[in-house]
All heavy atoms as an XYZ file, in Angstrom:
688
protein
N      -0.037     83.233    -24.787
C      -0.327     82.860    -23.401
C      -0.568     81.320    -23.339
O      -1.425     80.800    -24.121
C      -1.508     83.612    -22.876
C      -1.849     83.386    -21.489
S      -3.221     84.522    -21.009
C      -2.910     84.602    -19.326
N       0.148     80.588    -22.466
C      -0.066     79.197    -22.479
C      -1.102     78.817    -21.407
O      -1.409     79.568    -20.522
C       1.259     78.513    -22.107
O       1.544     78.562    -20.728
N      -1.717     77.623    -21.583
C      -2.677     77.176    -20.664
C      -2.017     76.780    -19.388
O      -0.931     76.326    -19.389
C      -3.529     75.997    -21.295
C      -4.280     76.441    -22.460
N      -5.350     77.189    -22.459
C      -4.053     76.164    -23.841
C      -5.892     77.335    -23.674
N      -5.061     76.753    -24.503
N      -2.889     76.786    -18.325
C      -2.241     76.367    -17.031
C      -2.157     74.875    -16.980
O      -2.810     74.086    -17.638
C      -3.090     76.815    -15.922
O      -4.367     76.134    -15.792
N      -1.294     74.361    -16.114
C      -1.153     72.951    -15.925
C      -2.399     72.278    -15.573
O      -2.598     71.139    -15.864
C       0.140     72.740    -14.960
C       0.388     71.237    -14.940
C      -0.316     73.083    -13.591
C       1.521     70.876    -15.850
N      -3.210     72.939    -14.820
C      -4.490     72.390    -14.232
C      -5.485     72.077    -15.449
O      -6.142     71.088    -15.446
C      -5.055     73.253    -13.258
C      -4.230     73.383    -11.928
C      -3.740     74.542    -11.630
C      -4.017     72.263    -11.190
C      -2.892     74.651    -10.496
C      -3.223     72.394    -10.107
C      -2.639     73.535     -9.764
O      -1.828     73.652     -8.622
N      -5.452     73.004    -16.394
C      -6.336     72.895    -17.543
C      -5.874     71.671    -18.405
O      -6.623     70.942    -18.873
C      -6.484     74.164    -18.353
C      -7.320     75.274    -17.839
C      -7.262     76.498    -18.672
C      -8.706     74.815    -17.631
N      -4.643     71.540    -18.609
C      -3.998     70.432    -19.391
C      -4.327     69.130    -18.684
O      -4.668     68.235    -19.325
C      -2.537     70.679    -19.531
C      -2.171     71.840    -20.465
C      -0.733     71.933    -20.660
C      -0.341     73.158    -21.533
N       1.076     73.256    -21.649
N      -4.172     69.059    -17.341
C      -4.431     67.900    -16.656
C      -5.893     67.478    -16.647
O      -6.237     66.345    -16.835
C      -3.918     68.125    -15.185
C      -3.805     66.882    -14.277
C      -2.815     65.914    -14.880
C      -3.427     67.307    -12.913
N      -6.763     68.495    -16.546
C      -8.220     68.232    -16.593
C      -8.633     67.718    -17.964
O      -9.370     66.786    -18.060
C      -9.024     69.553    -16.295
N      -7.989     68.280    -19.052
C      -8.273     67.803    -20.424
C      -7.816     66.363    -20.511
O      -8.443     65.558    -21.116
C      -7.545     68.689    -21.424
O      -7.988     69.953    -21.185
C      -7.850     68.272    -22.805
N      -6.594     65.992    -19.992
C      -6.124     64.711    -20.075
C      -7.035     63.798    -19.348
O      -7.371     62.585    -19.851
C      -4.688     64.597    -19.405
C      -4.017     63.302    -19.427
C      -3.517     63.036    -20.792
C      -2.896     63.366    -18.412
N      -7.514     64.052    -18.250
C      -8.507     63.167    -17.463
C      -9.715     63.000    -18.207
O     -10.345     61.919    -18.212
C      -8.614     63.772    -16.052
C      -7.527     63.586    -15.085
C      -7.277     64.574    -14.158
C      -6.730     62.491    -15.216
C      -6.177     64.223    -13.284
C      -5.612     62.275    -14.386
C      -5.354     63.261    -13.441
N     -10.252     64.101    -18.837
C     -11.573     63.899    -19.527
C     -11.319     63.047    -20.736
O     -12.189     62.188    -20.945
C     -12.078     65.302    -19.936
C     -13.190     65.188    -20.953
C     -12.497     66.119    -18.765
N     -10.311     63.127    -21.432
C     -10.048     62.295    -22.640
C      -9.837     60.872    -22.166
O     -10.371     59.914    -22.800
C      -8.795     62.779    -23.337
C      -8.311     61.822    -24.383
C      -9.089     64.129    -23.991
N      -9.138     60.625    -21.087
C      -8.861     59.289    -20.622
C     -10.246     58.657    -20.123
O     -10.410     57.471    -20.368
C      -7.884     59.358    -19.439
N     -11.111     59.490    -19.477
C     -12.362     59.021    -19.079
C     -13.216     58.567    -20.201
O     -13.963     57.556    -20.238
C     -13.088     59.966    -18.203
C     -14.318     59.463    -17.635
O     -14.307     58.326    -17.095
O     -15.407     60.104    -17.713
N     -13.286     59.325    -21.307
C     -14.015     59.046    -22.549
C     -13.505     57.803    -23.225
O     -14.254     56.980    -23.641
C     -13.883     60.226    -23.523
C     -14.705     61.514    -23.125
C     -14.417     62.607    -24.168
C     -16.132     61.186    -23.052
N     -12.169     57.567    -23.213
C     -11.597     56.395    -23.834
C     -11.990     55.145    -23.045
O     -12.329     54.069    -23.534
C     -10.081     56.560    -23.876
C      -9.587     57.412    -25.057
C      -8.101     57.400    -25.213
C      -7.702     58.288    -26.314
N      -6.243     58.364    -26.427
N     -12.039     55.305    -21.697
C     -12.359     54.171    -20.742
C     -13.832     53.815    -20.967
O     -14.183     52.669    -21.131
C     -12.151     54.590    -19.280
C     -12.508     53.542    -18.267
C     -12.412     53.996    -16.864
N     -13.346     55.081    -16.635
C     -14.605     54.933    -16.264
N     -15.108     53.753    -16.195
N     -15.457     55.942    -15.983
N     -14.744     54.855    -21.085
C     -16.193     54.573    -21.343
C     -16.317     53.920    -22.711
O     -17.144     53.022    -22.833
C     -16.982     55.878    -21.311
C     -17.139     56.376    -19.869
C     -17.970     57.662    -19.895
O     -18.247     58.188    -20.978
O     -18.152     58.229    -18.770
N     -15.614     54.238    -23.651
C     -15.673     53.726    -25.071
C     -15.244     52.257    -24.948
O     -15.913     51.336    -25.594
C     -14.829     54.353    -26.004
C     -14.889     53.997    -27.393
C     -16.093     54.337    -28.171
O     -16.873     55.263    -27.687
O     -16.447     53.740    -29.174
N     -14.128     51.967    -24.264
C     -13.720     50.557    -24.084
C     -14.663     49.690    -23.384
O     -14.949     48.559    -23.770
C     -12.339     50.460    -23.312
C     -11.179     50.736    -24.134
C      -9.880     50.349    -23.452
N      -9.925     50.562    -21.925
C      -9.430     51.634    -21.358
N      -8.843     52.618    -22.043
N      -9.502     51.721    -20.092
N     -15.333     50.192    -22.358
C     -16.319     49.485    -21.593
C     -17.602     49.183    -22.490
O     -18.118     48.117    -22.503
C     -16.732     50.277    -20.344
C     -15.685     50.296    -19.357
C     -18.085     49.680    -19.754
C     -15.885     51.191    -18.059
N     -17.968     50.152    -23.305
C     -19.088     50.006    -24.159
C     -18.848     48.960    -25.263
O     -19.602     48.112    -25.509
C     -19.403     51.281    -24.838
C     -20.533     51.239    -25.784
C     -21.878     51.116    -25.552
C     -20.394     51.124    -27.208
N     -22.646     51.083    -26.648
C     -21.742     51.043    -27.757
C     -19.285     51.223    -28.092
C     -21.935     50.955    -29.112
C     -19.637     51.109    -29.417
C     -20.900     51.082    -29.913
N     -17.537     48.989    -25.779
C     -17.221     48.089    -26.870
C     -17.157     46.685    -26.286
O     -17.561     45.689    -26.907
C     -15.862     48.433    -27.494
C     -15.926     49.592    -28.454
C     -14.523     49.774    -29.026
C     -14.593     50.870    -30.112
N     -13.256     51.097    -30.705
N     -16.650     46.502    -25.064
C     -16.581     45.205    -24.403
C     -18.021     44.587    -24.163
O     -18.259     43.450    -24.449
C     -15.857     45.315    -23.081
C     -15.603     43.955    -22.380
C     -14.895     44.103    -21.046
N     -13.678     44.897    -21.281
C     -13.321     45.884    -20.366
N     -14.148     46.129    -19.255
N     -12.245     46.555    -20.479
N     -18.947     45.546    -23.795
C     -20.333     45.092    -23.540
C     -20.963     44.671    -24.790
O     -21.638     43.716    -24.847
C     -21.081     46.212    -22.930
C     -22.435     45.918    -22.461
C     -23.076     47.176    -21.827
C     -24.481     46.887    -21.443
N     -25.106     48.073    -20.819
N     -20.809     45.378    -25.959
C     -21.352     45.056    -27.149
C     -20.711     43.761    -27.786
O     -21.442     42.935    -28.232
C     -21.159     46.219    -28.222
C     -21.473     45.805    -29.600
C     -21.990     47.416    -27.829
N     -19.496     43.559    -27.584
C     -18.801     42.350    -28.034
C     -19.291     41.126    -27.289
O     -19.542     40.133    -27.904
C     -17.335     42.518    -27.874
C     -16.451     41.806    -28.934
C     -15.008     42.042    -28.776
N     -14.479     42.561    -27.566
C     -13.904     43.683    -27.367
N     -13.804     44.527    -28.374
N     -13.436     44.157    -26.218
N     -19.503     41.246    -26.057
C     -20.016     40.107    -25.193
C     -21.460     39.829    -25.557
O     -21.789     38.656    -25.641
C     -19.886     40.477    -23.709
C     -18.590     40.368    -23.227
C     -18.429     40.551    -21.722
N     -17.030     40.490    -21.257
C     -16.678     40.850    -20.106
N     -17.517     41.266    -19.264
N     -15.457     40.740    -19.755
N     -22.259     40.909    -25.840
C     -23.656     40.574    -26.124
C     -23.903     40.051    -27.479
O     -24.856     39.370    -27.828
C     -24.472     41.920    -26.049
O     -24.097     42.807    -26.981
N     -22.842     40.200    -28.416
C     -22.974     39.658    -29.751
C     -22.911     38.158    -29.677
O     -23.506     37.469    -30.494
C     -21.913     40.216    -30.611
N     -22.213     37.599    -28.725
C     -22.065     36.116    -28.593
C     -22.961     35.620    -27.513
O     -22.838     34.429    -27.133
C     -20.633     35.825    -28.266
C     -19.694     36.264    -29.327
N     -19.685     35.723    -30.562
C     -18.809     37.277    -29.391
C     -18.728     36.318    -31.289
N     -18.245     37.288    -30.572
N     -23.885     36.334    -27.000
C     -24.800     35.894    -25.968
C     -25.942     35.094    -26.589
O     -26.732     35.727    -27.312
C     -25.279     37.122    -25.166
C     -25.619     36.706    -23.749
O     -25.288     35.653    -23.297
O     -26.277     37.604    -23.084
N     -26.019     33.841    -26.300
C     -27.067     33.045    -26.923
C     -28.390     33.034    -26.090
O     -28.294     32.959    -24.830
C     -26.668     31.632    -27.079
C     -25.509     31.349    -28.095
C     -25.052     29.965    -28.121
C     -25.922     31.821    -29.430
N     -29.510     33.027    -26.690
C     -30.795     33.081    -25.951
C     -31.169     31.695    -25.499
O     -31.998     30.959    -26.076
C     -31.818     33.544    -26.918
C     -31.228     33.196    -28.272
C     -29.766     33.167    -28.059
N     -30.518     31.143    -24.472
C     -30.679     29.701    -24.038
C     -32.093     29.450    -23.556
O     -32.572     28.341    -23.578
C     -29.734     29.319    -22.912
C     -28.311     29.348    -23.459
C     -27.336     30.242    -23.145
C     -27.690     28.463    -24.348
N     -26.188     29.939    -23.730
C     -26.370     28.787    -24.602
C     -28.169     27.377    -25.094
C     -25.524     28.181    -25.428
C     -27.312     26.672    -25.948
C     -25.999     27.112    -26.110
N     -32.851     30.464    -23.087
C     -34.151     30.243    -22.563
C     -35.255     30.298    -23.625
O     -36.371     29.823    -23.398
C     -34.551     31.285    -21.520
O     -34.339     32.604    -22.096
C     -33.605     31.288    -20.318
N     -34.969     30.835    -24.825
C     -35.897     30.856    -25.885
C     -35.628     29.725    -26.961
O     -34.721     29.869    -27.713
C     -35.865     32.224    -26.508
C     -37.044     32.493    -27.501
O     -37.668     31.628    -27.940
N     -37.299     33.794    -27.640
N     -36.571     28.707    -26.913
C     -36.269     27.565    -27.973
C     -36.578     27.936    -29.312
O     -35.888     27.454    -30.217
C     -37.271     26.488    -27.511
C     -36.908     25.818    -26.069
C     -37.842     24.622    -25.834
O     -38.706     24.274    -26.688
N     -37.671     24.071    -24.686
N     -37.338     28.932    -29.527
C     -37.628     29.352    -30.968
C     -36.432     30.009    -31.527
O     -36.006     29.796    -32.691
C     -38.920     30.220    -31.031
C     -40.116     29.595    -30.552
N     -40.751     28.552    -31.191
C     -40.835     29.790    -29.280
C     -41.792     28.137    -30.500
N     -41.939     28.914    -29.363
N     -35.795     30.852    -30.803
C     -34.584     31.589    -31.359
C     -33.438     30.639    -31.515
O     -32.689     30.733    -32.440
C     -34.227     32.724    -30.446
C     -35.124     33.966    -30.370
C     -34.685     34.969    -29.387
C     -35.178     34.518    -31.719
N     -33.325     29.654    -30.547
C     -32.232     28.695    -30.692
C     -32.443     27.854    -31.937
O     -31.586     27.545    -32.654
C     -32.322     27.750    -29.444
C     -31.627     28.273    -28.206
C     -31.792     27.305    -27.050
C     -30.197     28.524    -28.418
N     -33.737     27.528    -32.190
C     -33.965     26.747    -33.427
C     -33.792     27.467    -34.697
O     -33.330     26.972    -35.685
C     -35.453     26.198    -33.394
C     -35.699     25.054    -34.339
C     -36.976     24.445    -33.943
N     -36.874     23.699    -32.685
C     -37.358     22.567    -32.468
N     -38.094     21.929    -33.423
N     -37.270     21.911    -31.382
N     -33.961     28.829    -34.627
C     -33.702     29.726    -35.753
C     -32.212     29.787    -36.111
O     -31.862     29.845    -37.286
C     -34.217     31.162    -35.497
C     -35.734     31.253    -35.595
O     -36.343     30.305    -36.137
O     -36.210     32.298    -35.129
N     -31.328     29.633    -35.092
C     -29.861     29.677    -35.406
C     -29.371     28.296    -35.572
O     -28.086     28.099    -35.740
C     -29.146     30.535    -34.282
C     -29.320     29.857    -32.950
C     -29.519     31.922    -34.283
C     -28.483     30.494    -31.853
N     -30.188     27.256    -35.418
C     -29.794     25.899    -35.775
C     -29.327     25.094    -34.542
O     -28.601     24.199    -34.649
N     -29.731     25.510    -33.288
C     -29.351     24.669    -32.184
C     -30.623     24.026    -31.503
O     -31.684     24.670    -31.538
C     -28.674     25.636    -31.219
C     -27.273     26.205    -31.654
C     -26.811     27.138    -30.600
C     -26.298     25.132    -31.879
N     -30.399     23.001    -30.844
C     -31.466     22.370    -30.034
C     -31.426     23.020    -28.650
O     -30.638     23.821    -28.406
C     -31.179     20.927    -29.903
C     -32.403     20.053    -29.719
O     -33.475     20.696    -29.705
O     -32.257     18.773    -29.530
N     -32.448     22.623    -27.851
C     -32.556     23.339    -26.533
C     -31.337     23.024    -25.606
O     -31.022     23.818    -24.654
C     -33.793     22.926    -25.766
O     -33.807     21.481    -25.579
N     -30.612     21.936    -25.800
C     -29.402     21.647    -25.116
C     -28.141     22.152    -25.680
O     -27.022     21.923    -25.128
C     -29.309     20.060    -24.836
C     -29.247     19.244    -26.058
O     -29.427     19.879    -27.150
O     -29.036     18.073    -25.984
N     -28.228     22.767    -26.833
C     -27.014     23.473    -27.377
C     -26.434     22.589    -28.518
O     -25.386     22.976    -29.112
N     -27.015     21.472    -28.895
C     -26.458     20.726    -29.958
C     -27.076     21.138    -31.311
O     -28.211     21.536    -31.331
C     -26.801     19.200    -29.671
C     -26.084     18.664    -28.432
C     -26.348     17.234    -28.233
N     -25.831     16.825    -26.906
C     -25.453     15.618    -26.663
N     -25.694     14.711    -27.571
N     -25.015     15.401    -25.502
N     -26.335     20.917    -32.372
C     -26.848     21.262    -33.637
C     -28.082     20.497    -34.092
O     -28.151     19.249    -33.770
C     -25.684     21.016    -34.708
C     -24.482     20.783    -33.792
C     -24.893     20.463    -32.461
N     -29.092     21.111    -34.681
C     -30.184     20.464    -35.147
C     -29.947     19.860    -36.508
O     -29.217     20.507    -37.368
C     -31.381     21.536    -35.327
C     -32.572     20.896    -35.901
C     -31.776     22.068    -33.962
N     -30.349     18.658    -36.785
C     -30.180     18.043    -38.040
C     -29.393     16.828    -38.015
O     -28.798     16.540    -36.922
N     -29.308     16.106    -39.081
C     -28.672     14.825    -39.188
C     -27.221     15.075    -39.629
O     -26.884     15.746    -40.578
C     -29.349     13.923    -40.125
C     -28.628     12.549    -40.284
C     -28.659     11.588    -39.285
C     -27.886     12.292    -41.431
C     -28.014     10.427    -39.426
C     -27.223     11.132    -41.641
C     -27.268     10.157    -40.579
N     -26.254     14.459    -38.883
C     -24.829     14.581    -39.159
C     -24.376     13.319    -39.641
O     -24.749     12.285    -39.273
C     -24.083     14.958    -37.907
O     -22.750     15.073    -38.262
N     -23.555     13.292    -40.721
C     -22.939     12.122    -41.324
C     -22.081     11.412    -40.235
O     -21.328     12.056    -39.470
C     -22.201     12.432    -42.557
C     -23.068     13.014    -43.655
C     -24.008     11.990    -44.323
O     -23.711     10.788    -44.279
N     -25.131     12.414    -44.753
N     -22.010     10.062    -40.287
C     -21.047      9.342    -39.440
C     -19.568      9.731    -39.901
O     -19.282     10.099    -41.149
C     -21.277      7.894    -39.735
C     -22.605      7.807    -40.338
C     -22.896      9.124    -40.923
N     -18.573      9.526    -39.025
C     -17.156      9.815    -39.338
C     -16.681      9.001    -40.445
O     -15.814      9.425    -41.231
C     -16.277      9.632    -38.052
C     -16.688     10.659    -37.028
O     -17.223     11.742    -37.392
O     -16.375     10.387    -35.831
N     -17.103      7.737    -40.621
C     -16.609      6.866    -41.729
C     -16.973      7.445    -43.056
O     -16.225      7.401    -43.979
C     -17.198      5.469    -41.485
O     -18.614      5.472    -41.504
C     -16.611      4.810    -40.198
N     -18.190      7.954    -43.158
C     -18.607      8.566    -44.408
C     -17.920      9.722    -44.755
O     -17.469      9.927    -45.858
C     -20.213      8.763    -44.301
C     -20.612      9.607    -45.623
C     -21.042      7.549    -44.145
N     -17.651     10.584    -43.801
C     -16.804     11.877    -43.994
C     -15.401     11.472    -44.388
O     -14.881     12.090    -45.361
C     -16.849     12.742    -42.734
C     -18.252     13.147    -42.435
C     -15.931     13.852    -42.940
C     -18.482     13.930    -41.144
N     -14.845     10.445    -43.707
C     -13.433     10.031    -44.018
C     -13.394      9.479    -45.472
O     -12.502      9.774    -46.190
C     -13.008      9.048    -43.039
N     -14.379      8.679    -45.850
C     -14.320      8.087    -47.240
C     -14.524      9.151    -48.245
O     -13.840      9.129    -49.294
C     -15.507      7.070    -47.357
C     -15.285      5.751    -46.655
C     -16.482      4.815    -46.858
C     -16.302      3.556    -46.083
N     -17.456      2.634    -46.172
N     -15.345     10.150    -48.021
C     -15.514     11.266    -48.954
C     -14.220     12.028    -49.102
O     -13.798     12.424    -50.279
C     -16.631     12.166    -48.454
C     -17.097     13.145    -49.474
C     -18.187     14.153    -49.013
N     -19.178     13.371    -48.323
C     -19.736     13.814    -47.131
N     -19.307     14.772    -46.532
N     -20.701     13.007    -46.666
N     -13.514     12.340    -48.056
C     -12.245     13.052    -48.113
C     -11.178     12.270    -48.878
O     -10.489     12.792    -49.629
C     -11.781     13.340    -46.707
C     -12.521     14.478    -45.993
C     -11.895     14.898    -44.674
N     -12.739     15.821    -44.041
C     -12.629     16.222    -42.806
N     -11.720     15.581    -42.073
N     -13.374     17.124    -42.257
N     -11.072     10.969    -48.596
C     -10.148     10.146    -49.308
C     -10.371     10.081    -50.824
O      -9.518     10.214    -51.631
C      -9.984      8.699    -48.686
C      -9.206      7.781    -49.562
C      -9.499      8.814    -47.245
N     -11.711      9.883    -51.086
C     -12.061      9.934    -52.532
C     -11.687     11.249    -53.258
O     -11.218     11.263    -54.303
C     -13.601      9.602    -52.666
C     -14.023      9.754    -53.994
N     -13.864      8.677    -54.940
C     -14.864     10.607    -54.743
C     -14.397      8.957    -56.134
N     -15.020     10.143    -55.911
N     -11.974     12.349    -52.481
C     -11.615     13.717    -53.121
C     -10.149     13.811    -53.244
O      -9.687     14.311    -54.346
C     -12.194     14.725    -52.050
C     -11.899     16.052    -52.662
N     -12.485     16.578    -53.747
C     -11.170     17.112    -52.148
C     -12.103     17.855    -53.938
N     -11.265     18.199    -52.960
N      -9.333     13.402    -52.278
C      -7.919     13.512    -52.441
C      -7.373     12.559    -53.583
O      -6.521     12.975    -54.281
C      -7.186     13.099    -51.078
C      -7.384     14.072    -49.899
C      -6.816     13.577    -48.676
C      -6.685     15.384    -50.264
N      -7.939     11.412    -53.673
C      -7.521     10.599    -54.806
C      -7.849     11.179    -56.106
O      -7.017     11.083    -57.062
C      -8.170      9.178    -54.685
C      -7.527      8.286    -53.610
C      -8.103      6.905    -53.589
N      -7.544      6.085    -52.630
C      -8.123      5.026    -52.085
N      -9.323      4.671    -52.424
N      -7.567      4.361    -51.038
N      -8.996     11.765    -56.239
C      -9.431     12.418    -57.491
C      -8.483     13.568    -57.818
O      -8.098     13.735    -58.958
C     -10.809     12.921    -57.383
C     -11.410     13.430    -58.566
C     -12.912     13.770    -58.475
N     -13.114     14.643    -57.362
C     -13.033     16.029    -57.334
N     -12.612     16.609    -58.437
N     -13.378     16.750    -56.258
N      -8.104     14.325    -56.792
C      -7.230     15.500    -57.108
C      -5.799     14.973    -57.481
O      -5.180     15.510    -58.486
C      -7.152     16.317    -55.843
C      -8.453     17.139    -55.660
C      -6.000     17.398    -56.013
C      -8.498     17.887    -54.365
N      -5.346     14.007    -56.815
C      -3.896     13.502    -57.029
C      -3.909     12.796    -58.414
O      -2.904     12.930    -59.112
C      -3.488     12.566    -56.005
C      -3.186     13.254    -54.656
C      -2.821     12.137    -53.587
C      -2.034     14.227    -54.765
N      -4.945     12.174    -58.871
C      -4.929     11.475    -60.161
C      -5.165     12.446    -61.280
O      -4.775     12.160    -62.354
C      -5.959     10.286    -60.173
O      -7.251     10.914    -60.170
N      -5.690     13.573    -61.017
C      -5.965     14.601    -62.069
C      -4.765     15.449    -62.369
O      -4.778     16.098    -63.423
C      -7.150     15.451    -61.611
N      -3.685     15.325    -61.531
C      -2.489     16.122    -61.804
C      -1.750     15.608    -63.125
O      -1.662     14.418    -63.317
C      -1.511     16.035    -60.590
C      -2.066     16.806    -59.402
C      -0.957     16.846    -58.408
N      -1.449     17.641    -57.243
C      -0.792     17.638    -56.058
N       0.396     16.984    -55.926
N      -1.182     18.353    -55.105
N      -1.419     16.582    -63.812
C      -0.663     16.194    -65.107
C       0.892     16.203    -64.739
O       1.370     17.271    -64.360
C      -0.944     17.183    -66.201
C      -2.478     17.225    -66.447
C      -0.177     16.935    -67.487
C      -2.936     18.322    -67.368
N       1.472     15.129    -64.913
C       2.963     15.127    -64.597
C       3.739     15.958    -65.733
O       3.439     15.754    -66.871
C       3.352     13.663    -64.629
C       2.213     12.988    -65.369
C       1.027     13.851    -65.253
N       4.620     16.695    -65.254
C       5.356     17.513    -66.313
C       6.856     17.191    -66.275
O       7.320     16.691    -65.301
C       5.213     19.016    -66.022
O       5.549     19.289    -64.697
C       3.734     19.452    -66.216
């Protein structure tokens, strides 16, 4: 004996509703994972941000970073053994 079309349709709607609720829940969790506590200065400091959202700590000037990269590249290129 086969099921009626109404039972199949009701099952289809229930499954679709469960999938929709799952997608909404996943979207909510994903968004909350990236939600920063901008009002709590202590939590911001724990993750390494200042109250205005900038990183806490001293950053090297661009010239120092560029010199370090060039030095590293020169060291790598001179260490190659020509074959």
